[in-house]
C-alpha positions, 0 to 999 in steps of 0.5 A, a space after each residue: 052832617 048829621 051826627 049821632 052821639 058816638 058810643 064805644 062801639 062806633 069809635 072802633 068802627 073803621 073811619 071809612 065805614 062811619 056814617 061821617 064819611 058818607 055825609 056831607 061835611 058842614 059848611 055853615 053852622 056847627 054840628 049839633 054832636 061830638 065826633 071821633 078825634 080820629 074820624 075828625 081829624 081824617 075829614 080835616 085831613 082829606 080836606 088837604 089832599 087835592 092841592 099842592 104839596 108844599 115843597 111843589 109850591 114854587 110860587 110862595 116864598 114861604 118855608 116849608 121844610 124844617 128838619 125834625 128837631 126844630 119842627 119837634 121844638 116848635 110843636 112843643 111850643 104850639 101852646 105858648 102865647 109870646 106876648 105873656 113875657 110875664 109868664 114865658 120870660 124865657 122866650 122875651 129873652 130868646 127873642 131879644 137875641 134874636 133881634 140881636 143876631 138879625 141887627 147884627 148881621 146887617 151892620 147895626 151901630 148901634 152900641 146898646 145891648 139890645 139892639 132896636 127892633 121888633 117881632 112881626 106876623 110875618 114881613 108885612 107887619 115888619 113893614 107896616 112898623 117901619 113906615 110907621 115910624 118914618 111916619 111919626 118922625 116925619 110928622 114930629 120934625 113938621 110940627 116941631 117946625 110949625 109946617 103942616 103935616 096933613 099930606 105925608 107921601 111914600 115913594 117906592 116903585 111899582 114893584 112894591 109888595 101889597 102890605 104897603 098899598 095897605 099901609 098908606 090906605 090906613 094911614 091915609 098917606 099918598 103912594 108915589 110909585 116909579 114905573 118898572 120899565 125894560 130899560 129900568 127893571 129895578 127902582 129909577 133912583 133919579 125919578 125916585 128922587 124926582 117924586 120926592 118932595 117936603 112931605 116925603 116920609 121916606 124912600 123904600 127899596 127892596 131887597 128882592 122884588 118879589 115881581 122879578 128877583 132882581 134888588 134896588 141898587 139901595 147904595 146907588 140910592 143912598 148916595 143920590 139921596 145923601 146929594 137931594 137932601 143937602 141940597 134940598 135940606 130935606 131928612 128924607 129916610 130910607 126904609 129897606 123892605 128886605 122881605 127875601 133879601 134881608 136873609 141872602 145878602 148877608 151871607 152871600 154878598 156880605 161885601 155889598 152894602 145896602 144895610 145900616 152901613 148906608 147913611 140914610 137907611 133908618 129900618 129894615 124889614 125882612 121876613 123869617 118865615 122866608 129865607 130866615 127858614 123857619 115856618 110862618 109867620 115871623 118877621 123882624 124890623 130894626 132901627 138903626 138906633 132908639 132914638 129913630 123908634 118912635 116913643 109911642 110906638 114903644 114900651 120895655 118890659 124889664 126883666 132881671 135888669 135887662 130893658 127888652 123894648 117891644 113893638 108891634 101891631 098885634 097883641 098875642 102871637 105865637 112863639 114857637 117861631 121865635 124858638 124855630 128862629 133861634 134853633 135856626 142861628 144856633 143850629 145852622 150858624 153863619 156857614 150854615 145858613 151861607 151853604 143852605 142859601 148857596 144851594 138855593 141860588 145854585 138851583 136857582 142858576 141851574 134852572 134859569 140856565 136850562 130855562 134860558 136853553 129852551 127855543 119857546 122862552 126867555 129869561 127877563 135878567 141875565 143874572 140870578 141875584 136872589 134864589 128866584 126868577 122870572 121868564 117869558 115866552 120868546 117873542 118869536 115863538 110867541 107870534 105863533 104859539 097856540 098856548 100861553 104861560 097861563 097854560 103851562 102853569 095849568 099843566 104843571 099843576 097836574 104833575 103837582 107844581 104850582 109855578 105862578 104865572 102873572 102880567 107884570 106891573 103897570 107899564 109893562 102888564 102887557 108882558 106875561 112871566 113866570 116865577 120860580 122861587 127856590 127854597 130850602 128843600 128844593 133839590 137838584 133832583 126835583 128841579 130836574 123833575 120840574 125841568 122835565 115836566 115843563 119840556 114834556 108840556 110845550 111837546 104836547 103843546 106844540 103838538 096843538 092844531 088849535 089854539 087853547 082858550 086862554 091864548 084865544 083870549 090873550 090874542 084877542 083881548 090881552 091878558 085875562 084878569 083875575 076872575 075870567 082866568 078862572 073861568 078859563 083854567 077852571 070852568 067848573 067853578 062859579 059863586 063865591 072864591 073857594 079853596 081852589 080859586 084862592 089858592 090859584 091867587 099866586 097866578 095873578 101877581 106877586 103882590 100878593 106876597 105870602 
């Protein structure tokens, strides 16, 4: 951008009459001169227009709506670094209170004044912290027994989120996955135990599988694992990845045992910026007791006689999300959270029912257990269809919706599905608009005389891979990833959990 120094007269020029508005935006080098703030703001703001508006993004689990007071509170704390506990001790106290609330929400048996847990940038950091703790505990037991500790492994289903792959790669832990199948759409407990041995650091069931919206049978796993550990003498624990379910189950199914009421559940992670209803990024991880958090992972800060344990992979981190979470706990309370989550569930069930009635579709599961679900093309309809769910995704994007289509994990990767995630901010009226747009798109597809390029490729070669799908959906895209291609990543697999 060829910029000149702005005079007082320049800054009074209408924004769209300015020279910057007819100049290319900077893409490689910092501009030489300054730009008036109102013009700089408009340039950046304009970059955000040709993309899905957040509340129409039904691909993401991440909170896209908070009330005005919450937004104001977080904006007022935007310049506070959480790690500066000496300068901002009350933020640390509020963080400790949030951890207490989350731990008690999960029926923690710990009697300490401050429950053992940690803050994360998101559930991904929280997962890693839970995994590191399990690995260090396993390593310490092996060392104490004089046994090798160079071949740790972790067991979970192929419905994992990509953070677990990262964790295993970074800490050099073998990842043993149990395939999801049509007969076992959640973690197959028997197969999971077959994958275990003396080197297994933990089993990771999921409450709210991103691929399907279903829950693994955590209580059943705990019972089977208890028998397995008793038989083998192992001490394999459970870490629950409750990125979504951690804020759904306590409010909608408090009677269900999935948390610290179970013997072998030693740690749980969740995402505050999903159904915790806080803007990103925020995650929480809690341990059953301080003894399950290895000393080398933690340090304590003493504030007015209270020891607040702090653990994390990251150092500097925003404080605003902590204030947002604490505000939600105060503002909504248990009943308020229950109402919000129940509304999301009711709208998800309504969409599930309506889509299930459309002759061209078939729901993956009969029940909706979290506020999200997936569906596929009806097999008989699909044999003659001239379009695919990838085409439907592209058609809905024209109305502003982001509803991702993707192939399922290994072993059932020939199956193409679509997913809707319902969150706070999604109303019944919006659901009716979405369903209307789906019906209209299908009606137009059924007028086609010839298959779409995507339908042709799926018929001939199977589901397209990421780059191929981008080229077919948006053939004008070439070269390195752009904002458009990156925004489309949700179409290719929910292992990329925002």
